[in-house]
C-alpha positions as CSV (number, residue, x, y, z in Angstrom):
1,X,-102.2,49.8,-81.4
2,X,-104.1,46.5,-80.3
3,X,-106.6,47.6,-77.2
4,X,-104.4,47.0,-74.1
5,X,-106.8,44.9,-71.2
6,X,-107.0,46.1,-67.4
7,X,-105.6,43.1,-65.6
8,X,-107.4,40.7,-63.2
9,X,-104.8,42.0,-59.8
10,X,-105.3,45.8,-61.3
11,X,-109.6,45.8,-60.8
12,X,-109.0,43.7,-57.5
13,X,-106.4,46.7,-56.4
14,X,-108.7,48.9,-57.4
15,X,-111.9,47.3,-55.7
16,X,-109.7,47.6,-52.5
17,X,-108.4,51.0,-53.1
18,X,-111.9,52.5,-53.2
19,X,-113.2,50.3,-50.6
20,X,-110.3,52.0,-48.1
21,X,-111.2,55.4,-49.1
22,X,-115.4,54.4,-48.8
23,X,-114.2,53.2,-45.0
24,X,-112.1,56.1,-44.3
25,X,-114.9,58.6,-45.2
26,X,-117.7,56.2,-43.1
27,X,-115.1,56.7,-40.1
28,X,-114.7,59.9,-40.4
29,X,-118.5,60.8,-40.5
30,X,-119.0,58.6,-37.5
31,X,-116.5,60.5,-35.3
32,X,-117.3,63.9,-37.3
33,X,-121.1,63.1,-35.3
34,X,-119.5,62.1,-32.0
35,X,-117.8,65.5,-31.7
36,X,-121.3,67.2,-32.7
37,X,-123.2,65.4,-30.4
38,X,-119.9,66.1,-27.4
39,X,-120.6,69.8,-28.2
40,X,-124.2,69.1,-28.1
41,X,-123.8,67.5,-24.9
42,X,-121.5,69.9,-23.4
43,X,-123.7,72.5,-24.3
44,X,-126.3,71.1,-22.3
45,X,-124.3,70.2,-19.5
46,X,-123.2,73.6,-18.9
47,X,-126.4,75.3,-19.0
48,X,-127.7,72.5,-16.3
49,X,-125.0,73.1,-14.4
50,X,-125.3,77.2,-14.8
51,X,-128.8,76.8,-13.7
52,X,-129.0,74.4,-11.1
53,X,-126.9,77.0,-9.0
54,X,-125.5,80.5,-10.3
55,X,-122.6,81.6,-9.5
56,X,-119.0,83.0,-10.7
57,X,-117.7,79.1,-10.3
58,X,-120.3,77.6,-12.4
59,X,-120.7,80.2,-14.9
60,X,-116.3,79.7,-15.7
61,X,-116.9,76.1,-15.6
62,X,-119.7,76.4,-18.0
63,X,-118.1,78.2,-20.3
64,X,-114.9,76.3,-19.9
65,X,-117.1,73.0,-20.7
66,X,-118.5,74.9,-24.0
67,X,-114.9,75.4,-24.6
68,X,-113.9,71.7,-24.7
69,X,-116.5,71.1,-26.7
70,X,-116.1,73.3,-29.1
71,X,-112.3,73.2,-29.8
72,X,-113.3,69.3,-30.1
73,X,-115.6,69.9,-32.8
74,X,-113.6,72.6,-34.3
75,X,-110.9,70.0,-34.4
76,X,-112.8,67.9,-36.5
77,X,-113.3,70.4,-39.3
78,X,-109.6,72.6,-39.2
79,X,-109.0,71.3,-42.6
80,X,-111.5,72.7,-44.4
81,X,-109.6,76.2,-43.6
82,X,-106.2,75.1,-44.5
83,X,-104.4,76.5,-46.7
84,X,-103.4,74.3,-50.1
85,X,-101.3,75.7,-52.7
86,X,-99.0,73.8,-55.3
87,X,-96.1,74.8,-56.2
88,X,-95.8,75.1,-59.9
89,X,-93.0,77.6,-59.9
90,X,-90.3,75.6,-61.3
91,X,-92.3,74.2,-64.3
92,X,-92.3,76.5,-67.9
93,X,-94.9,76.8,-70.5
94,X,-94.1,75.7,-73.7
95,X,-96.3,76.3,-77.0
96,X,-96.6,73.4,-79.1
97,X,-97.3,75.6,-82.3
98,X,-93.6,76.7,-81.7
99,X,-92.6,72.9,-81.1
100,X,-94.3,71.2,-84.4
101,X,-92.1,68.3,-84.1
102,X,-92.8,67.7,-80.6
103,X,-96.6,68.3,-81.1
104,X,-96.9,65.8,-83.9
105,X,-95.6,63.4,-81.8
106,X,-98.2,64.2,-78.9
107,X,-101.0,64.4,-81.4
108,X,-99.8,60.5,-82.8
109,X,-99.9,59.6,-79.4
110,X,-103.1,60.6,-78.3
111,X,-104.9,59.2,-81.6
112,X,-103.0,55.8,-81.5
113,X,-103.8,55.6,-77.5
114,X,-107.4,57.1,-77.7
115,X,-106.9,59.5,-74.8
116,X,-107.1,63.4,-74.2
117,X,-104.9,66.3,-75.5
118,X,-102.7,67.5,-72.5
119,X,-104.3,71.1,-71.0
120,X,-101.1,72.1,-70.7
121,X,-97.4,71.0,-71.3
122,X,-94.6,71.8,-69.4
123,X,-90.4,71.1,-69.4
124,X,-88.0,71.6,-66.1
125,X,-84.5,70.3,-65.5
126,X,-85.5,67.2,-64.3
127,X,-84.5,63.8,-65.5
128,X,-88.9,62.6,-65.5
129,X,-91.9,63.0,-67.4
130,X,-95.1,62.8,-65.1
131,X,-98.9,63.9,-65.5
132,X,-100.2,65.9,-62.8
133,X,-103.5,67.8,-62.7
134,X,-105.6,69.9,-59.7
135,X,-106.1,67.0,-57.1
136,X,-108.3,69.9,-55.2
137,X,-111.4,69.4,-53.3
138,X,-114.1,69.8,-56.6
139,X,-111.1,67.4,-58.6
140,X,-113.6,64.6,-56.8
141,X,-116.0,65.5,-58.6
142,X,-115.8,67.0,-61.5
143,X,-113.8,65.8,-64.5
144,X,-110.1,67.8,-64.7
145,X,-107.6,68.7,-67.2
146,X,-104.6,66.7,-67.1
147,X,-101.3,68.4,-67.9
148,X,-97.6,66.9,-69.0
149,X,-94.5,67.5,-67.8
150,X,-91.5,67.0,-69.7
151,X,-87.9,67.1,-68.3
152,X,-85.4,68.5,-70.4
153,X,-83.0,66.3,-68.2
154,X,-85.0,63.1,-69.5
155,X,-84.7,64.6,-73.1
156,X,-81.1,64.6,-73.0
157,X,-80.6,61.1,-72.2
158,X,-83.0,59.5,-74.7
159,X,-83.6,58.5,-78.3
160,X,-86.3,60.0,-80.0
161,X,-88.1,56.6,-80.2
162,X,-87.6,55.8,-76.3
163,X,-88.5,59.7,-75.2
164,X,-92.2,58.2,-77.3
165,X,-92.5,55.4,-75.1
166,X,-92.1,57.1,-72.1
167,X,-94.5,59.4,-72.9
168,X,-96.9,57.1,-74.5
169,X,-96.7,55.6,-70.3
170,X,-97.4,59.0,-68.9
171,X,-100.3,58.7,-71.5
172,X,-101.3,55.4,-70.5
173,X,-102.4,57.1,-67.4
174,X,-104.3,59.7,-69.1
175,X,-106.1,56.8,-70.2
176,X,-106.6,55.2,-66.8
177,X,-110.2,56.1,-65.1
178,X,-108.4,55.4,-61.9
179,X,-106.3,58.0,-61.5
180,X,-109.9,59.8,-60.2
181,X,-108.7,57.8,-56.9
182,X,-105.9,59.4,-56.7
183,X,-107.5,62.5,-56.2
184,X,-109.4,60.9,-53.4
185,X,-106.4,59.2,-51.7
186,X,-104.7,63.1,-51.9
187,X,-107.7,64.4,-50.1
188,X,-107.9,62.2,-47.8
189,X,-104.3,62.5,-47.2
190,X,-104.6,66.4,-46.7
191,X,-107.4,65.4,-43.7
192,X,-105.4,63.1,-41.9
193,X,-101.9,65.2,-42.6
194,X,-103.9,68.4,-41.4
195,X,-105.5,66.5,-38.3
196,X,-102.2,64.5,-37.3
197,X,-100.0,67.5,-37.8
198,X,-100.3,70.5,-38.6
199,X,-101.5,71.8,-35.5
200,X,-99.9,74.6,-34.4
201,X,-102.4,77.8,-35.1
202,X,-105.0,74.8,-33.2
203,X,-102.3,74.8,-30.4
204,X,-102.2,78.8,-30.5
205,X,-106.2,78.9,-30.5
206,X,-106.0,76.2,-27.2
207,X,-103.2,78.4,-25.6
208,X,-104.7,81.1,-25.9
209,X,-108.1,80.3,-24.4
210,X,-106.9,78.3,-21.5
211,X,-104.9,81.4,-20.3
212,X,-108.0,83.0,-20.0
213,X,-108.9,81.2,-16.8
214,X,-107.5,78.4,-14.8
215,X,-111.2,76.5,-15.1
216,X,-110.6,76.6,-18.8
217,X,-106.9,75.3,-18.4
218,X,-108.3,71.9,-16.5
219,X,-111.5,71.6,-18.4
220,X,-109.3,71.9,-22.5
221,X,-107.5,68.2,-21.0
222,X,-110.7,67.1,-22.4
223,X,-110.4,68.2,-26.0
224,X,-107.0,66.9,-25.7
225,X,-107.7,63.4,-24.4
226,X,-110.5,63.1,-27.2
227,X,-108.0,64.3,-30.2
228,X,-105.3,61.6,-29.2
229,X,-108.3,58.8,-29.9
230,X,-108.9,60.5,-33.1
231,X,-105.2,60.5,-34.2
232,X,-104.9,57.0,-33.5
233,X,-107.5,56.0,-35.7
234,X,-106.6,58.4,-38.4
235,X,-103.2,56.8,-38.2
236,X,-104.7,53.6,-38.9
237,X,-106.5,54.6,-41.5
238,X,-104.3,56.0,-42.9
239,X,-102.3,52.9,-43.7
240,X,-105.8,51.3,-44.9
241,X,-106.1,53.7,-47.4
242,X,-102.3,54.3,-48.2
243,X,-101.2,50.8,-48.9
244,X,-104.6,49.4,-51.1
245,X,-103.5,52.9,-53.5
246,X,-100.1,52.0,-53.5
247,X,-100.9,48.6,-54.8
248,X,-103.4,50.2,-57.1
249,X,-100.4,52.4,-58.2
250,X,-98.1,50.0,-58.8
251,X,-100.9,48.1,-61.1
252,X,-101.7,51.6,-63.3
253,X,-97.4,51.9,-63.8
254,X,-97.5,48.2,-65.3
255,X,-100.6,49.1,-67.3
256,X,-98.8,52.3,-68.5
257,X,-96.1,50.0,-69.5
258,X,-98.0,47.6,-71.7
259,X,-99.0,50.5,-73.4
260,X,-95.4,52.0,-73.8
261,X,-94.3,48.6,-75.4
262,X,-97.8,48.6,-77.8
263,X,-96.4,51.7,-78.8
264,X,-92.6,51.3,-79.9
265,X,-92.0,47.9,-78.3
266,X,-89.9,46.1,-75.2
267,X,-86.4,46.8,-75.9
268,X,-86.6,50.8,-76.4
269,X,-88.3,51.3,-72.9
270,X,-86.0,48.6,-71.6
271,X,-82.7,50.5,-72.8
272,X,-84.0,53.9,-70.9
273,X,-85.2,52.3,-68.0
274,X,-81.5,50.8,-67.6
275,X,-79.8,53.9,-68.8
276,X,-82.3,56.2,-66.0
277,X,-79.8,55.6,-62.7
278,X,-76.6,56.7,-64.9
279,X,-78.8,59.8,-66.1
280,X,-80.5,60.8,-62.9
281,X,-76.6,60.4,-61.1
282,X,-75.6,62.2,-63.5
283,X,-77.8,64.9,-63.2
284,X,-77.1,65.5,-59.4
285,X,-73.7,64.9,-59.9
286,X,-73.4,68.3,-62.3
287,X,-75.8,70.5,-59.6
288,X,-73.5,69.3,-56.7
289,X,-70.7,70.3,-59.0
290,X,-72.4,73.8,-59.5
291,X,-73.4,74.0,-56.1
292,X,-69.8,73.9,-54.7
293,X,-68.7,76.4,-56.9
294,X,-71.3,79.7,-55.9
295,X,-68.8,80.8,-53.3
296,X,-66.2,80.8,-56.3
297,X,-69.5,82.9,-58.3
298,X,-69.0,80.0,-60.7
299,X,-72.2,79.1,-62.8
300,X,-73.9,77.9,-66.4
301,X,-76.6,79.5,-68.8
302,X,-77.0,75.9,-70.0
303,X,-76.4,72.8,-67.8
304,X,-77.4,69.9,-69.9
305,X,-73.9,69.8,-72.4
306,X,-72.4,69.1,-68.9
307,X,-75.1,66.8,-68.3
308,X,-74.5,64.8,-71.3
309,X,-70.8,65.0,-71.0
310,X,-70.9,63.5,-67.3
311,X,-73.2,60.8,-67.9
312,X,-70.9,59.6,-71.1
313,X,-67.5,60.3,-69.0
314,X,-69.1,58.2,-66.1
315,X,-70.4,55.2,-68.7
316,X,-66.7,55.0,-70.2
317,X,-65.2,54.7,-66.7
318,X,-67.8,51.8,-65.9
319,X,-66.6,50.7,-69.2
320,X,-70.2,50.7,-70.6
321,X,-70.9,50.9,-74.2
322,X,-71.9,54.5,-76.0
323,X,-74.2,54.7,-78.9
324,X,-75.9,57.0,-80.7
325,X,-74.2,59.5,-78.2
326,X,-76.0,57.3,-75.1
327,X,-74.7,55.1,-72.6
328,X,-76.4,51.7,-73.6
329,X,-76.5,50.0,-69.9
330,X,-76.7,46.3,-70.1
331,X,-78.8,44.6,-66.8
332,X,-75.8,42.5,-65.8
333,X,-74.1,46.1,-65.0
334,X,-76.4,46.5,-62.2
335,X,-76.4,42.8,-61.2
336,X,-72.5,42.6,-60.4
337,X,-72.7,45.6,-57.8
338,X,-76.5,44.4,-56.5
339,X,-75.8,40.9,-54.7
340,X,-78.4,40.6,-52.8
341,X,-80.8,37.4,-52.6
342,X,-83.6,39.1,-50.6
343,X,-86.4,40.5,-52.3
344,X,-89.1,42.1,-49.8
345,X,-92.1,43.5,-51.6
346,X,-92.7,47.2,-50.5
347,X,-96.3,47.7,-50.0
348,X,-95.5,51.5,-49.4
349,X,-93.7,51.8,-52.8
350,X,-95.9,54.1,-55.5
351,X,-94.1,52.1,-58.7
352,X,-92.8,49.1,-58.9
353,X,-88.9,48.2,-59.0
354,X,-87.0,48.8,-62.0
355,X,-86.2,44.7,-62.2
356,X,-90.1,43.8,-62.2
357,X,-90.8,46.0,-64.5
358,X,-88.1,45.3,-66.9
359,X,-88.9,41.7,-66.9
360,X,-92.8,42.3,-67.4
361,X,-91.3,44.3,-70.6
362,X,-89.6,41.0,-71.8
363,X,-92.3,39.0,-71.1
364,X,-94.3,41.0,-73.3
365,X,-91.8,40.7,-76.2
366,X,-93.1,42.9,-78.4
367,X,-90.2,44.3,-81.6
368,X,-91.9,47.1,-83.1
369,X,-90.3,49.6,-86.5
370,X,-89.2,51.4,-87.2
371,X,-87.0,52.8,-84.3
372,X,-85.8,56.3,-84.6
373,X,-82.0,56.3,-82.6
374,X,-81.8,60.3,-83.3
375,X,-81.4,61.8,-79.9
376,X,-84.3,63.3,-78.7
377,X,-83.0,66.2,-78.5
378,X,-84.5,67.1,-81.9
379,X,-88.0,67.1,-81.6
380,X,-87.1,70.9,-80.4
381,X,-87.4,73.4,-82.7
382,X,-84.4,75.5,-80.7
383,X,-83.5,72.8,-77.9
384,X,-80.6,75.1,-76.4
385,X,-82.9,77.6,-76.0
386,X,-85.8,75.5,-74.3
387,X,-82.2,74.0,-72.2
388,X,-81.7,77.5,-71.4
389,X,-84.8,78.7,-69.9
390,X,-85.1,75.8,-67.3
391,X,-81.3,76.3,-66.1
392,X,-82.3,79.7,-66.1
393,X,-85.0,79.4,-63.9
394,X,-83.3,76.5,-61.8
395,X,-80.3,78.9,-61.0
396,X,-82.3,82.2,-60.7
397,X,-82.8,81.8,-56.5
398,X,-79.0,81.2,-55.7
399,X,-76.8,84.5,-54.4
400,X,-73.7,84.4,-55.3
401,X,-70.7,87.0,-53.0
402,X,-69.8,88.9,-56.7
403,X,-70.9,88.9,-60.0
404,X,-71.3,85.3,-61.5
405,X,-68.8,84.2,-64.3
406,X,-69.8,81.0,-66.8
407,X,-67.6,78.2,-66.8
408,X,-67.1,76.5,-70.7
409,X,-67.5,72.9,-71.0
410,X,-63.3,72.8,-71.1
411,X,-62.7,73.6,-67.6
412,X,-65.9,71.5,-66.3
413,X,-64.5,68.4,-68.3
414,X,-61.0,68.5,-66.4
415,X,-62.5,69.4,-63.1
416,X,-64.8,66.1,-63.0
417,X,-62.5,64.2,-64.5
418,X,-59.9,65.5,-61.9
419,X,-62.7,64.9,-59.2
420,X,-63.0,61.2,-60.2
421,X,-59.4,60.6,-60.6
422,X,-59.3,62.0,-56.7
423,X,-62.2,60.0,-55.4
424,X,-61.1,56.3,-57.4
425,X,-58.8,53.8,-56.3
426,X,-56.5,52.5,-58.8
427,X,-57.9,50.3,-61.8
428,X,-55.6,48.3,-61.5
429,X,-57.0,46.7,-58.7
430,X,-60.4,45.5,-60.9
431,X,-62.6,47.4,-58.7
432,X,-61.5,44.6,-55.0
433,X,-61.8,47.9,-52.5
434,X,-64.5,49.7,-54.2
435,X,-66.7,47.4,-51.5
436,X,-63.9,46.1,-49.6
437,X,-61.6,47.3,-46.6
438,X,-57.9,46.0,-46.4
439,X,-58.5,43.8,-43.2
440,X,-56.8,44.6,-40.0
441,X,-53.8,42.1,-40.0
442,X,-51.2,41.1,-37.3
443,X,-48.3,42.4,-39.5
444,X,-45.3,41.6,-37.3
445,X,-46.8,38.1,-37.3
446,X,-46.7,38.1,-40.9
447,X,-42.7,39.2,-41.7
448,X,-41.5,35.6,-40.0
449,X,-42.1,34.3,-43.5
450,X,-43.7,36.6,-46.6
451,X,-43.1,34.1,-49.3
452,X,-46.4,33.6,-51.5
453,X,-47.2,31.6,-54.6
454,X,-49.8,33.7,-55.9
455,X,-49.5,36.4,-58.7
456,X,-50.9,39.9,-59.0
457,X,-53.5,38.7,-60.9
458,X,-54.6,35.8,-58.7
459,X,-55.1,38.1,-56.3
460,X,-57.3,40.1,-57.7
461,X,-59.2,38.0,-60.1
462,X,-62.5,38.2,-61.5
463,X,-63.5,35.6,-58.9
464,X,-61.9,37.4,-55.8
465,X,-63.4,41.0,-56.3
466,X,-67.1,38.8,-56.9
467,X,-66.2,37.2,-53.6
468,X,-66.1,41.2,-52.0
469,X,-69.1,41.9,-53.8
470,X,-71.1,39.3,-52.5
471,X,-69.9,39.4,-49.2
472,X,-71.1,43.1,-49.1
473,X,-74.7,41.9,-50.8
474,X,-75.0,39.3,-47.9
475,X,-73.9,41.4,-44.9
476,X,-76.5,43.8,-46.3
477,X,-79.1,41.2,-46.6
478,X,-78.3,40.1,-43.3
479,X,-78.9,43.4,-41.2
480,X,-81.9,43.4,-42.9
481,X,-83.1,40.2,-41.8
482,X,-82.1,41.0,-38.2
483,X,-84.6,43.2,-38.1
484,X,-87.0,41.1,-39.6
485,X,-86.6,38.9,-36.7
486,X,-86.2,41.5,-34.4
487,X,-89.8,42.7,-35.7
488,X,-88.5,46.1,-36.8
489,X,-89.8,45.9,-39.9
490,X,-93.6,45.0,-40.4
491,X,-94.2,42.1,-43.6
492,X,-95.2,39.0,-43.1
493,X,-93.3,37.1,-46.0
494,X,-90.2,37.7,-47.7
495,X,-88.0,36.0,-50.4
496,X,-84.4,34.7,-50.0
497,X,-82.4,33.1,-52.8
498,X,-86.0,32.3,-54.6
499,X,-87.7,30.9,-52.1
500,X,-90.3,32.3,-50.0
501,X,-90.2,32.6,-46.1
502,X,-92.8,34.0,-43.1
503,X,-91.3,36.6,-41.2
504,X,-91.2,34.0,-38.4
505,X,-88.3,31.9,-40.3
506,X,-85.9,35.2,-40.7
507,X,-84.0,34.3,-37.4
508,X,-83.1,31.0,-39.3
509,X,-81.8,32.4,-42.1
510,X,-79.8,35.0,-40.2
511,X,-78.0,31.9,-38.2
512,X,-76.8,30.3,-41.6
513,X,-75.8,33.8,-43.0
514,X,-73.4,34.6,-40.3
515,X,-72.0,31.3,-40.8
516,X,-71.6,32.2,-44.7
517,X,-70.4,35.8,-43.8
518,X,-67.8,34.6,-41.6
519,X,-66.5,32.0,-44.1
520,X,-66.4,35.1,-46.4
521,X,-64.3,37.0,-44.4
522,X,-62.4,34.8,-43.5
523,X,-61.3,34.3,-47.3
524,X,-61.3,38.2,-47.7
525,X,-58.4,38.2,-45.0
526,X,-56.8,35.0,-46.2
527,X,-56.3,37.0,-49.8
528,X,-55.3,40.0,-48.3
529,X,-52.9,38.2,-45.9
530,X,-51.3,37.4,-49.0
531,X,-51.4,40.8,-50.9
532,X,-49.6,42.1,-48.2
533,X,-47.2,39.4,-48.6
534,X,-46.8,39.6,-52.5
535,X,-46.4,43.8,-52.0
536,X,-43.6,42.9,-49.1
537,X,-41.5,40.9,-51.4
538,X,-41.6,43.6,-54.2
539,X,-41.1,46.0,-51.2
540,X,-37.6,44.6,-50.0
541,X,-34.9,45.0,-53.1
542,X,-36.7,49.2,-53.1
543,X,-35.2,49.1,-49.5
544,X,-39.4,50.1,-49.0
545,X,-40.5,47.4,-47.0
546,X,-40.8,49.6,-43.6
547,X,-42.7,52.7,-45.3
548,X,-45.3,49.8,-47.0
549,X,-45.7,48.4,-43.1
550,X,-46.3,52.5,-41.5
551,X,-48.7,53.0,-44.7
552,X,-50.6,49.7,-43.3
553,X,-50.4,51.0,-39.4
554,X,-51.2,54.6,-40.0
555,X,-54.4,53.0,-42.2
556,X,-55.2,51.2,-38.8
557,X,-54.9,53.8,-36.7
558,X,-57.7,55.4,-38.6
559,X,-60.2,52.7,-38.6
560,X,-59.6,52.0,-35.1
561,X,-61.0,55.6,-34.2
562,X,-63.4,56.1,-37.2
563,X,-66.6,54.6,-35.7
564,X,-66.3,56.6,-32.5
565,X,-65.9,59.8,-34.6
566,X,-68.3,58.6,-37.1
567,X,-70.6,58.6,-33.3
568,X,-70.0,62.1,-32.4
569,X,-71.2,63.3,-36.1
570,X,-74.4,60.9,-34.9
571,X,-75.2,62.2,-31.6
572,X,-74.7,65.9,-32.0
573,X,-77.5,65.6,-34.6
574,X,-79.8,63.2,-32.5
575,X,-79.2,64.5,-29.2
576,X,-80.7,67.9,-30.6
577,X,-84.1,66.1,-32.1
578,X,-86.3,67.5,-28.7
579,X,-85.4,70.9,-30.6
580,X,-88.0,69.7,-33.2
581,X,-90.2,68.4,-30.1
582,X,-92.6,70.8,-28.1
583,X,-91.4,71.4,-24.7
584,X,-91.6,73.5,-21.4
585,X,-89.2,76.1,-21.2
586,X,-88.0,74.4,-18.3
587,X,-87.3,71.5,-20.2
588,X,-85.6,72.9,-22.7
589,X,-83.1,74.4,-20.6
590,X,-82.3,71.2,-18.9
591,X,-81.9,69.7,-22.4
592,X,-79.8,72.4,-23.5
593,X,-77.4,71.8,-20.6
594,X,-76.9,68.8,-21.8
595,X,-76.2,68.9,-25.2
596,X,-73.8,71.9,-24.5
597,X,-72.0,68.9,-22.4
598,X,-72.1,66.6,-25.1
599,X,-71.0,69.6,-27.3
600,X,-67.7,70.5,-25.2
601,X,-66.5,66.7,-25.6
602,X,-67.2,66.9,-29.6
603,X,-65.2,70.3,-29.9
604,X,-62.6,68.2,-27.7
605,X,-62.5,65.5,-30.5
606,X,-62.8,67.5,-33.4
607,X,-59.6,70.0,-31.9
608,X,-57.8,66.3,-32.0
609,X,-58.5,65.6,-35.0
610,X,-57.8,68.8,-37.0
611,X,-53.7,68.1,-35.2
612,X,-54.0,64.6,-36.1
613,X,-51.2,63.9,-39.0
614,X,-53.3,61.6,-40.3
615,X,-56.2,64.0,-41.2
616,X,-54.2,66.6,-42.6
617,X,-54.5,65.1,-46.4
618,X,-58.6,65.9,-45.3
619,X,-58.4,69.5,-44.1
620,X,-59.1,71.7,-47.1
621,X,-57.8,76.0,-45.6
622,X,-61.9,76.2,-45.7
623,X,-62.0,73.5,-43.3
624,X,-59.4,74.7,-41.3
625,X,-60.9,78.5,-41.3
626,X,-64.4,77.2,-40.4
627,X,-63.4,74.7,-37.5
628,X,-61.2,77.3,-36.0
629,X,-63.9,80.2,-35.9
630,X,-66.3,77.0,-34.3
631,X,-63.5,76.6,-31.5
632,X,-63.0,79.9,-30.7
633,X,-66.7,81.0,-29.9
634,X,-69.7,79.4,-28.1
635,X,-72.4,79.0,-30.3
636,X,-76.0,80.1,-28.1
637,X,-78.9,77.9,-29.5
638,X,-81.6,78.8,-27.5
639,X,-81.5,82.2,-25.7
640,X,-84.2,81.3,-23.0
641,X,-87.1,81.9,-24.9
642,X,-86.5,81.0,-28.3
643,X,-84.1,79.1,-30.6
644,X,-81.2,80.8,-33.0
645,X,-82.1,79.4,-36.1
646,X,-78.7,81.4,-37.3
647,X,-76.9,79.7,-35.0
648,X,-78.3,75.8,-35.4
649,X,-77.3,76.2,-39.1
650,X,-74.1,77.0,-38.9
651,X,-73.9,74.4,-35.9
652,X,-75.4,72.1,-38.5
653,X,-73.0,73.5,-41.2
654,X,-69.9,72.4,-38.8
655,X,-71.2,69.0,-38.5
656,X,-71.9,67.9,-42.7
657,X,-68.2,69.7,-42.7
658,X,-66.8,67.5,-39.8
659,X,-68.2,64.3,-41.4
660,X,-66.9,64.7,-44.4
661,X,-63.3,65.5,-43.2
662,X,-63.3,62.3,-41.4
663,X,-64.9,60.2,-44.3
664,X,-62.3,61.7,-46.1
665,X,-59.4,61.1,-44.5
666,X,-60.3,57.7,-43.7
667,X,-60.5,57.6,-47.5
668,X,-57.3,59.0,-48.3
669,X,-54.8,56.3,-46.0
670,X,-57.0,53.3,-47.1
671,X,-56.0,55.1,-50.9
672,X,-52.0,56.0,-49.9
673,X,-51.6,51.7,-49.4
674,X,-53.1,51.2,-53.0
675,X,-51.1,53.9,-54.1
676,X,-47.9,53.1,-52.8
677,X,-48.2,49.1,-53.8
678,X,-49.0,50.4,-57.1
679,X,-45.6,52.3,-57.1
680,X,-43.6,49.0,-56.5
681,X,-44.9,47.2,-59.4
């Protein structure tokens, strides 16, 4: 394999990252010396005060001054006493002597790339692969052996060549000396995070000291003032260190990608990258399915056959070709859904955008042979056993009401197909309603003239569907640009439709795009008028026109109330945020009183909703039982001294269920119109 050179941009980002770490160390040492100076100064001041006029008051004041100085110094070093443990319990170590095919591939990659063999190799259920190592304090100064993590979900979603390329990418990280910078950044972040947020034990110690005397309580405010200054400076340093490191991290990804492309070629890397979103979403859907089955005590010993089935099922539904039992996702598949023209470089992202990485692979344009399109599962001697191991570990924490029963693949397939059918709009509409809701129309005025020359194919043509998708993209872009114009997004420049703009120019774009969005909405509304007329004409001979109008009016009622119902959900969470902050007992009681008043209004809204005929199809028997139980009693979230975690969790569960119900009700009333219209054809 040819040597992959470090790019000038890579070097520049590495220097910036190193400089920012050195700057942090200098700033921290200066602050530490200041803290030492204050502590020593407090000691001298206390001794001088007591010596000048020995008395009980001066003794207590002296001790208070020393205490303030001590807590200032302790604040600066308390991170040294913090416990830090990495949880690798979700990983399962494998013995490569039992996996000769995988061992052979890894050995070839190590030799070809010119790096070290992994210290240990682990598998997990994830649709991912990664390099990790001990990032403890001493890793900053001494070499550490790196470990390789391979997700069985990733293995399940790739060919042999694709997996080889992905592992080559990870071994590319093995060879990057700049990974050492990650150890420094990790430890810098540990220090900053500890000083900013991990202050419970420190706060308890300060409170205990302050409670000993009114003098101590008064003087401890000196320490608080100093600590706030330190935290302000550290927040600024956190941004400098991490923005620079994230820039380096993105360059490391491009470099590792180039190593991978030089190992297997560009196209296998592009293929696997385009498939990853589908593979990850499918895996998450399978996990959600089994989460919902916990109450029924349904489980599985191997989740990966379901993963394959769900992935290919979703591919078929999206008209994605399948080859080698894997979806072959093309780049234009995502382009259809993503009509955004706004590009903002996210300085906090550790990885480049998928589009940027694919463009880089295409630019390399490397074609290498041979390509092994066998499923990557063949690299394991007994892949089912490996899959069962990680599945078992993943399901171990789950507590089932009864002895769990394993469900076969046929039942799973039937269930996901039914769920898909229940949660989608009819295919005949060509995806028109996937990102467009029926416009609010003045129905009575339309009944005077319901003639239209447009056919069904005209109304749901590719052009009009593209307009619906474009409107959604335009709407999203407009909202982001408004945030930039209001300076809620901290950026200097952005790209729109291939042109670069300054943040100060965002408002000019907003004005133009609002006109474009209005134009798109008017065109879609005109199309919706024609749609209503088309189906009204179809309904007349069947004397179903009144029924069609009623379906529309029912949905309009739901639409009119929906925003208010969603706002209750938002308020019930946001107005409870004070419980995650530190407040005096009296303040908590006052805020809780206001919250109970809000909850009373929410309960009235919930009661009205579950009695509303338009939501009955969205209310399952389980939902109804849960809601009635909640409405029948008053939960107490704070007993005057402490919060009741169980009551808070019960309330949150009600809110999640409520939101699920109103969203489902909205969808079903919208879908009812579309299903009825299909019946008229």
